[in-house]
C-alpha positions as CSV (number, residue, x, y, z in Angstrom):
1,M,-16.1,44.8,9.8
2,A,-13.7,47.8,9.9
3,K,-14.9,51.1,8.5
4,K,-13.1,52.2,5.3
5,I,-11.9,55.7,4.4
6,L,-10.4,56.9,1.1
7,I,-8.3,60.1,1.6
8,G,-7.2,62.0,-1.4
9,S,-5.7,65.0,-3.1
10,L,-5.6,64.8,-6.9
11,Q,-4.2,68.4,-7.3
12,Y,-0.6,68.5,-6.3
13,S,0.6,70.9,-3.6
14,P,3.3,69.5,-1.3
15,I,1.7,70.5,2.0
16,F,-1.3,68.3,1.4
17,K,0.7,65.2,1.7
18,S,1.1,66.0,5.4
19,H,-2.6,66.8,5.7
20,C,-3.7,63.5,4.1
21,F,-1.4,61.2,6.1
22,A,-2.0,63.0,9.3
23,L,-5.7,62.1,9.0
24,G,-4.9,58.6,7.7
25,N,-2.5,57.8,10.5
26,Q,-5.1,58.6,13.2
27,C,-7.9,56.8,11.4
28,E,-5.7,53.7,11.3
29,K,-5.2,54.0,15.1
30,Y,-9.0,54.0,15.5
31,G,-9.5,50.8,13.5
32,Y,-10.3,52.3,10.0
33,S,-9.0,50.7,6.9
34,V,-7.3,53.5,5.0
35,K,-6.4,54.0,1.3
36,Y,-5.0,57.1,-0.3
37,L,-5.8,58.6,-3.7
38,L,-3.2,61.1,-4.9
39,S,-1.8,62.7,-8.0
40,S,1.3,61.0,-9.3
41,E,3.2,64.2,-8.6
42,Y,3.2,63.3,-4.9
43,K,5.0,60.0,-5.4
44,W,8.5,61.4,-4.7
45,M,7.5,62.5,-1.2
46,L,6.2,59.1,0.0
47,S,7.8,56.2,1.8
48,E,7.5,52.7,0.4
49,K,4.8,51.9,2.9
50,E,2.8,55.0,1.9
51,I,3.2,54.2,-1.8
52,D,1.8,50.7,-1.1
53,Q,-1.3,52.3,0.4
54,T,-1.8,54.7,-2.4
55,K,-3.5,54.7,-5.8
56,F,-2.0,57.3,-8.1
57,I,-4.1,58.8,-10.8
58,A,-3.1,61.5,-13.3
59,N,-0.4,64.2,-12.9
60,S,-2.3,67.4,-12.0
61,K,0.0,70.0,-10.5
62,D,-1.3,73.3,-12.0
63,I,-4.2,74.7,-14.0
64,P,-3.2,73.4,-17.5
65,S,-2.4,69.9,-16.3
66,A,-5.6,69.7,-14.3
67,I,-7.7,70.6,-17.3
68,C,-5.8,68.1,-19.5
69,D,-6.2,65.3,-16.9
70,G,-9.8,66.2,-16.3
71,L,-10.6,65.7,-20.0
72,N,-9.0,62.3,-20.1
73,Y,-11.9,59.8,-19.7
74,K,-9.6,56.9,-18.7
75,Y,-8.9,58.5,-15.4
76,R,-12.7,58.6,-14.6
77,L,-12.9,54.9,-15.3
78,E,-10.0,54.3,-13.0
79,L,-11.6,56.3,-10.3
80,K,-14.9,54.5,-10.6
81,Q,-13.1,51.1,-10.5
82,L,-11.1,52.1,-7.4
83,I,-14.2,53.2,-5.5
84,S,-16.2,50.2,-6.6
85,D,-13.5,47.8,-5.5
86,F,-12.5,49.5,-2.2
87,K,-16.1,50.4,-1.2
88,P,-15.2,53.1,1.4
89,N,-17.7,54.3,4.0
90,Y,-16.1,57.8,3.7
91,I,-14.2,59.7,1.1
92,Y,-12.2,62.7,2.5
93,F,-10.6,65.1,0.0
94,H,-8.0,67.7,0.8
95,N,-7.3,70.3,-1.9
96,Y,-9.6,70.7,-4.9
97,H,-9.4,69.3,-8.4
98,P,-11.8,71.2,-10.8
99,F,-13.0,68.0,-12.5
100,F,-12.2,64.8,-10.4
101,N,-13.6,66.0,-7.1
102,Y,-17.1,66.6,-8.6
103,Y,-17.1,63.2,-10.4
104,I,-16.0,61.4,-7.2
105,A,-18.7,63.2,-5.1
106,E,-21.3,62.2,-7.6
107,L,-20.2,58.6,-7.4
108,A,-20.2,58.7,-3.6
109,R,-23.8,60.0,-3.6
110,K,-24.9,57.2,-5.9
111,M,-23.2,54.6,-3.9
112,G,-24.3,55.8,-0.4
113,I,-20.8,56.9,0.6
114,T,-20.3,60.0,2.8
115,Y,-18.3,62.6,0.8
116,I,-16.2,65.1,2.9
117,Q,-14.5,68.1,1.3
118,H,-11.9,70.1,3.2
119,V,-12.5,73.6,1.9
120,H,-9.2,75.4,2.2
121,E,-9.9,78.5,0.2
122,P,-13.7,79.2,0.1
123,Y,-13.7,82.7,-1.4
124,V,-11.4,85.5,-2.3
125,E,-13.2,88.8,-1.7
126,D,-10.5,91.1,-3.3
127,K,-9.1,89.3,-6.3
128,S,-7.0,92.3,-7.4
129,V,-4.2,91.1,-5.1
130,Y,-3.5,88.3,-7.5
131,E,-1.8,88.8,-10.9
132,G,-2.4,87.5,-14.4
133,I,-4.6,84.5,-15.2
134,K,-5.0,83.4,-11.6
135,R,-7.2,86.4,-10.9
136,Y,-9.7,85.3,-13.5
137,W,-9.3,81.6,-12.7
138,L,-10.6,82.3,-9.2
139,Y,-14.0,83.2,-10.5
140,L,-14.3,79.9,-12.3
141,F,-12.7,78.0,-9.4
142,E,-15.3,79.4,-6.9
143,F,-18.2,78.6,-9.3
144,M,-17.0,75.0,-9.8
145,Q,-16.3,74.6,-6.1
146,G,-19.9,75.7,-5.5
147,Q,-21.1,72.9,-7.8
148,L,-19.0,70.4,-5.9
149,L,-20.5,71.5,-2.6
150,K,-24.0,70.6,-3.9
151,K,-22.8,67.0,-3.8
152,T,-20.9,67.3,-0.5
153,D,-22.1,65.8,2.7
154,I,-19.6,67.5,5.1
155,A,-17.5,70.6,4.5
156,V,-14.5,70.9,6.8
157,I,-13.2,74.4,7.3
158,S,-10.1,75.4,9.2
159,S,-10.5,78.9,10.4
160,K,-13.2,81.3,11.6
161,R,-12.2,83.6,8.7
162,A,-12.6,80.7,6.2
163,L,-16.0,79.9,7.8
164,Y,-17.1,83.5,7.3
165,L,-16.0,83.5,3.6
166,F,-17.7,80.1,3.1
167,N,-21.0,81.3,4.5
168,K,-20.8,84.5,2.4
169,R,-20.1,82.7,-0.9
170,Y,-22.0,79.4,-0.4
171,S,-25.0,80.4,1.7
172,N,-27.1,77.8,0.1
173,F,-24.9,74.9,1.3
174,R,-27.2,72.2,2.7
175,G,-24.6,69.8,4.2
176,K,-22.9,69.8,7.5
177,K,-20.1,72.3,8.3
178,L,-17.4,71.4,10.7
179,L,-14.6,73.7,11.9
180,V,-11.4,71.7,12.3
181,P,-7.8,73.2,12.5
182,L,-5.3,72.2,9.9
183,M,-3.5,69.1,11.1
184,Y,0.0,68.0,10.2
185,E,2.4,65.0,10.6
186,D,4.7,66.0,13.4
187,L,8.2,66.3,12.0
188,G,9.5,68.9,14.4
189,N,11.5,67.0,17.0
190,L,13.7,69.6,18.7
191,A,16.0,67.3,20.6
192,S,19.1,68.6,18.7
193,P,18.4,72.3,17.9
194,I,20.6,74.0,15.4
195,D,21.9,77.6,16.0
196,R,19.3,79.9,14.6
197,K,20.2,83.0,12.5
198,Y,17.6,83.5,9.7
199,I,14.4,85.5,9.2
200,L,12.6,83.1,6.9
201,F,10.3,83.8,4.0
202,L,8.8,80.5,2.9
203,G,7.0,80.1,-0.4
204,P,6.8,81.8,-3.8
205,P,7.2,85.6,-3.5
206,V,3.8,86.4,-5.1
207,P,2.1,89.8,-4.7
208,S,-0.4,88.6,-2.1
209,K,2.5,87.6,0.2
210,S,4.0,91.1,0.0
211,P,7.6,90.1,-0.7
212,G,8.4,93.8,-1.2
213,T,8.0,94.3,2.6
214,F,10.5,91.4,3.2
215,L,13.0,93.0,0.8
216,D,12.5,96.5,2.4
217,I,13.3,95.0,5.8
218,A,16.5,93.4,4.4
219,D,17.5,96.7,2.9
220,Y,16.8,98.6,6.1
221,S,18.9,96.1,8.0
222,I,21.9,96.8,5.7
223,A,21.4,100.5,6.0
224,L,21.4,100.4,9.8
225,N,24.0,97.7,10.2
226,L,21.6,95.5,12.1
227,S,23.4,92.2,11.2
228,L,20.2,90.4,10.4
229,N,20.3,87.4,8.0
230,F,17.4,86.6,5.7
231,L,16.4,83.4,3.9
232,L,13.9,82.8,1.1
233,I,12.9,79.2,0.4
234,T,11.0,78.7,-2.9
235,R,10.1,76.1,-5.5
236,K,10.0,78.8,-8.2
237,K,13.2,80.2,-9.6
238,I,13.9,83.8,-8.7
239,E,15.4,85.9,-11.5
240,D,14.7,89.4,-10.2
241,N,17.8,91.3,-9.3
242,L,16.0,92.9,-6.4
243,Y,16.7,89.6,-4.5
244,S,20.4,89.9,-4.9
245,K,21.5,91.1,-1.5
246,D,24.5,90.4,0.7
247,N,22.2,89.5,3.7
248,L,19.7,87.4,1.7
249,T,20.2,83.6,1.0
250,I,17.9,82.0,-1.5
251,F,17.3,78.2,-1.4
252,Y,15.6,77.1,-4.6
253,K,14.6,73.6,-5.7
254,D,11.7,72.4,-7.8
255,R,11.2,69.6,-5.2
256,I,12.0,70.6,-1.6
257,S,11.5,67.8,0.9
258,D,9.9,68.1,4.3
259,E,13.3,67.3,5.8
260,E,15.0,70.2,3.9
261,I,12.3,72.6,5.0
262,G,12.7,71.3,8.6
263,Y,16.5,71.8,8.5
264,Y,16.1,75.5,7.5
265,Q,13.2,76.1,9.9
266,K,15.5,75.0,12.7
267,Q,18.1,77.5,11.5
268,S,15.6,80.3,11.6
269,L,14.9,82.8,14.4
270,M,11.5,83.5,13.0
271,A,9.3,83.2,9.9
272,I,7.8,86.2,8.3
273,T,4.4,86.4,6.7
274,P,3.7,90.1,5.6
275,Y,0.7,88.9,3.7
276,T,-2.0,91.2,2.4
277,V,-4.6,88.4,2.4
278,A,-4.7,85.0,4.1
279,T,-7.5,82.6,5.0
280,Q,-5.1,80.5,7.0
281,S,-1.4,79.7,6.6
282,S,0.6,76.4,6.6
283,V,3.7,78.5,6.8
284,V,2.7,79.7,10.3
285,L,1.6,76.3,11.6
286,T,4.6,74.4,10.3
287,S,6.9,77.1,11.7
288,F,5.3,76.4,15.1
289,M,6.0,72.7,14.6
290,Y,9.7,73.6,14.7
291,G,9.4,76.0,17.5
292,T,9.9,79.0,15.2
293,P,8.0,82.2,16.1
294,V,6.2,84.2,13.4
295,I,6.2,87.9,12.7
296,S,3.1,88.7,10.6
297,T,0.5,91.1,9.5
298,D,-2.8,90.7,11.4
299,V,-4.9,89.9,8.3
300,G,-7.5,87.2,7.8
301,G,-7.0,83.9,9.7
302,L,-3.4,84.8,10.7
303,K,-4.4,86.6,13.8
304,E,-6.5,83.6,14.8
305,V,-3.3,81.4,15.2
306,I,-0.6,83.9,16.1
307,N,-0.7,85.0,19.7
308,H,0.9,88.5,19.9
309,L,4.0,88.4,22.1
310,E,3.4,84.8,23.0
311,T,4.0,82.8,19.7
312,G,4.9,85.8,17.5
313,Y,4.4,89.4,16.7
314,L,1.5,91.0,14.9
315,L,1.4,94.2,12.9
316,S,-1.1,96.0,10.7
317,K,-0.6,96.2,6.9
318,A,0.1,99.9,7.3
319,S,3.0,99.3,9.6
320,S,6.3,101.0,8.8
321,I,9.5,99.1,8.2
322,S,10.8,100.4,11.6
323,D,7.7,98.8,13.2
324,W,8.7,95.5,11.6
325,I,12.2,95.9,12.9
326,K,10.9,96.5,16.4
327,G,9.0,93.2,16.2
328,I,12.0,91.4,14.8
329,I,14.1,92.6,17.7
330,F,11.4,91.6,20.2
331,I,11.4,88.0,18.9
332,K,15.2,87.9,18.8
333,N,15.4,89.0,22.4
334,N,12.7,86.7,23.6
335,F,13.3,83.7,21.3
336,K,13.6,80.9,23.9
337,Y,10.3,81.8,25.6
338,L,8.4,82.2,22.3
339,S,9.9,79.1,20.8
340,I,8.7,76.9,23.7
341,N,5.2,78.4,23.4
342,C,5.1,77.8,19.6
343,R,6.0,74.1,20.0
344,K,3.5,73.6,22.8
345,Y,0.8,75.4,20.8
346,F,1.4,73.2,17.8
347,L,1.3,70.0,19.9
348,D,-1.9,71.1,21.6
349,N,-3.8,72.1,18.5
350,F,-2.3,71.2,15.1
351,S,-0.4,68.0,15.5
352,E,-2.1,65.0,13.9
353,N,-2.8,63.6,17.4
354,N,-5.5,66.2,17.8
355,W,-7.6,64.6,15.0
356,P,-9.5,62.1,17.2
357,K,-11.1,65.1,19.1
358,Y,-13.2,65.7,15.9
359,F,-13.9,62.1,14.9
360,P,-17.3,61.9,16.8
361,E,-18.6,64.9,14.7
362,L,-16.8,63.9,11.5
363,F,-18.0,60.3,11.4
364,I,-21.5,60.8,12.9
365,H,-23.0,61.5,9.5
366,E,-23.1,57.8,8.5
367,R,-24.7,56.8,11.8
368,N,-27.4,59.4,11.2
369,R,-27.9,58.0,7.7
370,E,-28.1,54.5,9.1
371,K,-30.9,55.6,11.5
372,V,-32.8,57.2,8.7
373,N,-32.5,54.0,6.6
374,M,-33.6,51.9,9.6
375,R,-36.7,54.0,10.0
376,D,-37.5,53.7,6.3
377,R,-37.2,49.9,6.5
378,L,-39.6,49.8,9.6
379,R,-42.3,51.7,7.8
């Protein structure tokens, strides 16, 4: 009988669609029966085939909606019914829902199912880099994630920096830890490259991503007539007049498809991540998918995946704007070499086809459990 795996993300964040289906696609190739469990917010991103494989529950997309959904008892009944009917051998969760993940992990333990949690953000040491309610939410998030980990059989972690933070915050974790890079569906076919001209900032310009550095570079470019073009892609509307610049294009939509992001990636000479803190970055790895080099600070997990002068350019947080310009010119002058390296690096490490390398360790837990049960039956 084929093994069954339930793969889920009940807290909406667009990149997790790719993570979930990257794993599921490879599980299917290895004979697993796969079902997906997602927030309804993901539905617009899915093909008809993917929708047919998916159970949609609730509409969690931010803190208020997650709390509201978590307090609705009917969703727990639906989750229990789904798991009882499907009877998976494994439940693998990307992302974290503050209520549903814990409930599902509890059900899994009672039913003898291996529960696997992919821990993307284990611990934020310096919470002052975040503004408003999110700073205080992080304390509660980390506490609740710690409660979930008490019910978790396997914690999957995607960078050495994340593993360090995990061990620091959750030193009492008794399950298995497995270091696995972030994996993506490969959408980066470069057969018909588009002429590239942009320096791309992808994602909301929140303080931890240091958008001020990005804007200062754009201003410097104007002042020195460097003829550099900048692009900001965001799902949050920008109303600050500081972003009104002749050399800066803003692409804003509430729902931006993978195809649209790919289109603009292939128009970009490089992506820029001047972050002040980062455990890992999907911006970096999806840029590599499209052969787009990255200029970045050397913080956290970023320096683990960006190879200086090979797939991008690394600077310290204290670097001057002229230092950033030096890096930009280097990438511009060496784009073809760097782009080929980026694409190869993605294929060799972060494409979904790399998942089977980790299956023996990921799925050995159940075999160990079966051995223990067998020993118990023979006593």
